[in-house]
C-alpha positions as CSV (number, residue, x, y, z in Angstrom):
1,M,0.0,0.0,0.0
2,R,1.2,3.5,-0.8
3,V,0.6,5.6,2.3
4,F,0.6,9.3,2.7
5,M,1.5,10.4,6.2
6,T,1.5,13.7,8.0
7,G,3.6,13.9,11.2
8,A,5.9,11.3,9.6
9,S,9.0,12.7,11.2
10,G,7.4,13.4,14.6
11,W,7.6,11.5,17.8
12,I,5.1,8.8,17.0
13,G,5.3,9.1,13.2
14,S,9.0,8.4,13.1
15,A,8.3,5.0,14.6
16,V,5.3,4.4,12.3
17,V,7.4,4.9,9.2
18,P,9.7,1.9,9.7
19,E,6.8,-0.1,11.0
20,L,5.0,0.4,7.7
21,I,8.1,-0.1,5.5
22,D,9.0,-3.3,7.3
23,A,5.5,-4.6,6.6
24,G,6.0,-3.9,2.9
25,H,4.2,-0.6,2.5
26,Q,5.5,2.5,0.7
27,V,5.5,5.8,2.7
28,V,5.2,9.3,1.4
29,G,5.8,11.7,4.3
30,L,4.8,15.4,4.5
31,A,7.8,17.5,5.4
32,R,7.8,21.2,6.3
33,S,11.5,21.6,6.8
34,D,14.8,20.4,5.4
35,A,15.5,18.5,8.6
36,S,12.2,16.6,8.4
37,A,12.8,15.8,4.7
38,E,16.3,14.5,5.5
39,A,15.0,12.3,8.3
40,L,12.3,10.8,6.1
41,T,14.7,10.1,3.3
42,A,17.1,8.4,5.7
43,A,14.2,6.3,7.0
44,G,13.4,5.1,3.5
45,A,10.3,7.2,2.9
46,E,9.5,9.5,0.0
47,V,9.1,13.2,0.7
48,R,6.2,15.6,-0.1
49,R,7.1,19.2,0.9
50,G,4.4,21.3,2.6
51,D,2.6,21.7,5.9
52,L,-0.9,21.4,7.3
53,D,-2.0,24.7,5.8
54,D,-1.2,23.6,2.3
55,L,-4.6,22.1,1.7
56,G,-4.1,21.6,-2.0
57,T,-1.0,19.6,-1.3
58,L,-2.8,17.5,1.2
59,R,-5.7,16.9,-1.2
60,D,-3.5,15.9,-4.1
61,A,-1.3,13.6,-1.9
62,A,-4.3,11.8,-0.4
63,A,-5.9,11.3,-3.8
64,A,-2.7,9.7,-5.1
65,A,-2.3,7.4,-2.2
66,D,-3.8,4.1,-1.2
67,G,-4.3,5.3,2.3
68,V,-3.7,8.2,4.6
69,I,-2.4,8.5,8.2
70,H,-2.8,11.9,9.8
71,L,-0.6,12.3,12.9
72,A,0.5,15.9,12.6
73,F,-0.7,18.6,15.0
74,K,0.7,22.0,15.6
75,H,1.9,21.3,19.1
76,D,4.3,24.3,18.9
77,I,1.5,26.8,18.9
78,A,-1.0,24.6,20.9
79,F,1.2,24.8,24.0
80,S,2.0,28.5,23.7
81,G,-1.6,29.8,23.9
82,G,-2.7,29.1,20.4
83,F,-4.6,25.8,20.8
84,Q,-7.7,27.0,18.9
85,G,-5.5,27.8,15.9
86,A,-3.9,24.4,16.1
87,A,-7.2,22.6,16.4
88,G,-8.6,24.6,13.5
89,A,-5.7,23.6,11.3
90,D,-6.2,20.0,12.3
91,R,-9.9,20.1,11.5
92,R,-9.3,21.7,8.1
93,A,-6.8,19.0,7.2
94,V,-9.2,16.2,8.2
95,E,-12.0,17.9,6.1
96,T,-9.6,18.1,3.2
97,F,-8.6,14.4,3.5
98,G,-12.2,13.4,3.8
99,E,-13.1,15.2,0.6
100,A,-10.2,13.6,-1.3
101,L,-11.0,10.1,-0.1
102,A,-14.8,10.2,-0.2
103,G,-16.2,7.2,-2.2
104,S,-12.8,5.5,-2.4
105,G,-13.1,2.9,0.4
106,K,-9.5,3.8,1.2
107,P,-8.2,3.7,4.8
108,F,-7.8,7.0,6.7
109,V,-6.3,6.9,10.2
110,I,-6.0,9.9,12.5
111,A,-4.5,10.5,16.0
112,S,-6.6,11.6,18.9
113,G,-6.3,11.4,22.7
114,T,-7.8,9.7,25.7
115,L,-7.2,12.5,28.2
116,G,-10.5,14.0,29.4
117,L,-12.8,11.2,28.0
118,A,-14.1,9.9,31.3
119,P,-12.3,11.6,34.3
120,G,-12.3,9.4,37.4
121,R,-13.2,6.2,35.7
122,V,-11.7,3.9,33.1
123,A,-12.5,5.2,29.6
124,T,-13.2,2.7,26.9
125,E,-13.3,2.8,23.1
126,R,-17.1,3.2,23.4
127,D,-16.8,6.5,25.2
128,G,-16.8,9.9,23.4
129,L,-18.7,8.8,20.4
130,S,-21.5,11.4,20.5
131,P,-21.3,15.2,19.9
132,D,-22.7,16.0,23.3
133,W,-20.2,13.8,25.2
134,P,-19.1,15.8,28.3
135,V,-15.4,16.5,28.4
136,P,-13.7,18.9,31.0
137,F,-11.0,20.4,28.8
138,E,-11.3,22.8,25.8
139,A,-8.5,20.9,24.1
140,A,-10.2,17.6,24.6
141,R,-13.5,19.0,23.2
142,A,-11.9,20.3,20.0
143,R,-10.0,17.1,19.3
144,L,-13.1,15.0,20.1
145,A,-15.1,17.0,17.5
146,T,-12.5,16.3,14.8
147,A,-12.4,12.6,15.8
148,L,-16.2,12.4,15.4
149,L,-15.9,14.0,12.0
150,T,-13.4,11.3,11.0
151,V,-15.6,8.5,12.3
152,G,-18.5,10.0,10.3
153,L,-16.6,9.7,7.1
154,A,-17.6,6.0,7.1
155,S,-20.9,7.1,5.7
156,R,-19.0,8.5,2.7
157,N,-17.3,5.2,1.9
158,V,-14.0,6.1,3.7
159,R,-12.5,3.3,5.9
160,S,-11.9,5.9,8.6
161,S,-10.5,5.1,12.1
162,V,-9.4,7.1,15.1
163,V,-6.4,5.9,17.2
164,R,-6.6,7.5,20.7
165,F,-3.2,7.9,22.4
166,P,-2.7,8.3,26.1
167,P,-0.9,11.5,27.3
168,T,2.2,9.5,27.9
169,V,3.7,7.9,24.7
170,H,7.1,7.1,26.1
171,G,10.4,5.8,24.9
172,E,14.0,6.9,24.3
173,G,14.1,10.3,22.8
174,D,10.7,11.4,24.3
175,R,10.4,15.1,24.9
176,G,6.7,15.1,25.9
177,F,4.9,15.2,29.3
178,V,7.2,12.8,31.2
179,A,10.3,14.5,30.0
180,A,8.7,17.8,31.0
181,L,8.1,16.4,34.5
182,V,11.7,15.5,34.8
183,G,12.8,19.0,33.7
184,I,10.4,20.6,36.2
185,A,11.8,18.4,39.0
186,R,15.3,19.5,38.2
187,D,14.3,23.2,38.1
188,K,12.3,23.1,41.3
189,G,14.6,20.8,43.2
190,V,11.7,18.5,44.1
191,S,9.7,15.9,42.3
192,G,6.1,16.8,42.7
193,Y,2.6,15.4,42.4
194,I,-0.9,16.8,43.1
195,G,-2.7,16.0,46.3
196,D,-2.1,12.4,47.2
197,G,-0.8,11.5,43.7
198,A,-3.2,8.6,43.4
199,N,-4.6,10.0,40.1
200,R,-3.7,7.8,37.1
201,W,-2.4,8.4,33.6
202,P,-2.5,5.7,30.9
203,A,0.7,5.1,29.0
204,V,2.1,3.2,26.0
205,H,5.5,2.7,24.6
206,R,6.1,4.4,21.3
207,A,6.9,1.2,19.4
208,D,3.7,-0.5,20.6
209,A,1.7,2.6,19.5
210,A,3.3,2.5,16.1
211,H,2.3,-1.1,15.6
212,L,-1.3,-0.3,16.4
213,V,-1.3,2.5,13.8
214,R,-0.3,0.0,11.2
215,L,-3.0,-2.5,12.3
216,A,-5.6,0.3,12.0
217,L,-4.4,1.2,8.5
218,E,-4.5,-2.5,7.4
219,A,-7.6,-3.8,9.2
220,A,-9.8,-1.3,11.1
221,P,-13.4,-1.2,9.8
222,A,-14.9,2.1,8.7
223,G,-15.8,4.3,11.7
224,S,-13.6,2.5,14.2
225,T,-12.1,3.9,17.4
226,L,-9.0,2.2,18.9
227,H,-7.1,2.8,22.1
228,A,-3.3,2.7,22.0
229,V,-3.1,2.0,25.7
230,G,-0.4,-0.2,27.0
231,E,-1.0,0.5,30.7
232,E,-4.5,1.4,31.9
233,G,-3.3,3.8,34.6
234,V,0.0,4.6,36.2
235,A,-0.3,6.6,39.5
236,I,1.4,10.0,39.2
237,R,2.8,9.5,42.7
238,E,4.7,6.5,41.3
239,V,6.0,8.5,38.4
240,A,7.1,11.3,40.9
241,D,8.7,8.7,43.2
242,T,10.7,7.3,40.3
243,I,11.8,10.7,39.1
244,G,12.9,11.7,42.6
245,R,14.8,8.5,43.1
246,R,16.6,8.8,39.8
247,L,17.5,12.5,40.3
248,G,18.3,12.2,44.0
249,L,15.6,14.7,44.9
250,P,12.9,14.8,47.5
251,V,9.3,13.9,46.5
252,A,6.5,16.1,47.7
253,S,2.8,16.9,47.3
254,V,1.8,20.1,45.6
255,S,-1.6,21.6,46.4
256,P,-4.1,22.0,43.5
257,Q,-4.0,25.8,44.2
258,D,-0.2,25.8,43.5
259,A,-0.2,23.5,40.5
260,D,0.2,26.1,37.9
261,A,3.0,27.9,39.7
262,H,4.9,24.6,40.2
263,F,4.2,22.8,37.0
264,G,3.6,25.7,34.6
265,W,1.7,24.6,31.4
266,L,1.3,21.1,32.9
267,G,-0.5,22.4,36.0
268,G,-4.0,21.7,34.7
269,L,-3.1,18.1,33.6
270,V,-0.9,16.6,36.3
271,G,-3.8,16.1,38.7
272,V,-6.2,14.6,36.2
273,D,-7.3,11.0,36.8
274,G,-7.8,9.6,33.4
275,P,-7.3,5.8,33.2
276,S,-8.2,4.2,29.9
277,S,-8.7,0.6,28.7
278,S,-7.7,-1.0,25.5
279,A,-9.5,-4.3,26.0
280,L,-11.7,-3.9,23.0
281,T,-8.8,-3.0,20.8
282,R,-6.8,-5.9,21.9
283,E,-9.7,-8.3,21.4
284,S,-10.5,-7.0,17.9
285,Y,-7.0,-6.6,16.5
286,G,-4.8,-9.0,18.4
287,W,-2.7,-6.1,19.6
288,Q,-0.5,-7.0,22.5
289,P,2.1,-4.4,23.8
290,T,5.5,-6.0,24.3
291,H,7.7,-3.1,25.2
292,P,8.5,-1.8,28.7
293,G,5.9,0.0,30.8
294,L,6.4,3.6,31.9
295,I,8.1,3.0,35.2
296,D,10.4,0.4,33.7
297,D,11.2,2.8,30.9
298,L,12.0,5.6,33.4
299,D,14.3,3.2,35.2
300,K,16.3,2.6,32.0
301,G,17.7,6.0,32.6
302,H,17.4,7.7,29.2
303,Y,15.0,10.3,30.5
304,F,17.8,11.5,32.8
305,D,20.8,11.5,30.5
306,S,20.5,15.1,29.5
307,P,20.4,17.9,32.0
308,S,17.9,19.7,29.7
309,A,15.4,16.8,29.7
């Protein structure tokens, strides 16, 4: 299958590319910079220059492909106060892909998230499938709406599927939430958690997540929702304890009122209890994560190798 990918040189996408190539697929990756283009070429993919705002490029590339995987999101502006702009660009890209693929029966896989689906209880693949689904975060509402748009493309003969990722997609080279927590602990001189730290975050190793993206491309029925969840919920206190132990720092509770001051942009997320299940995904696709869990991955040490992590 000839597959067009956005986000192909990103954190998850750069693991999906070799996963697809090793399975015999051809990959054409969208690249907005020379560095991204070079990385894709080195990985064995073809390069299509452009970005998410180049809707004509997206439309033409999708029409020429046998399937599309959309992993890109403007995280750079999303986490600097421009989330609505990032969410808008994401939705326009999905609308463009939907128009290009309508009537083709081709697979179309997008990335979404589990955070905020069902706070305080274990979220499943059946949650968040209606427009009026209650979610506590603006960010989660916007991405949920785009995911529902993607699921709805099944009615237009697109084999669409949504792969929801947990907030923690970990592995060597990660610069996401867990790396940010390590950096905050270094800066503050203490590894913190909110309240009693019993709240849980689901997690998955990047390589396991990449494998599920391939399975979705190859086999997910139209209108499917999958959960790339390797661990249902890891207590944030356990994450903080591991970070403190590895850095030789004290571990301490931070009050909810002080969360923003201590954790910065992560302040509104560190205290969220958002466990998620992947039982239906595993049953339907035979997906079985085989790589280390989050705490074991932290204990490998690579999150602590660089002082800037």
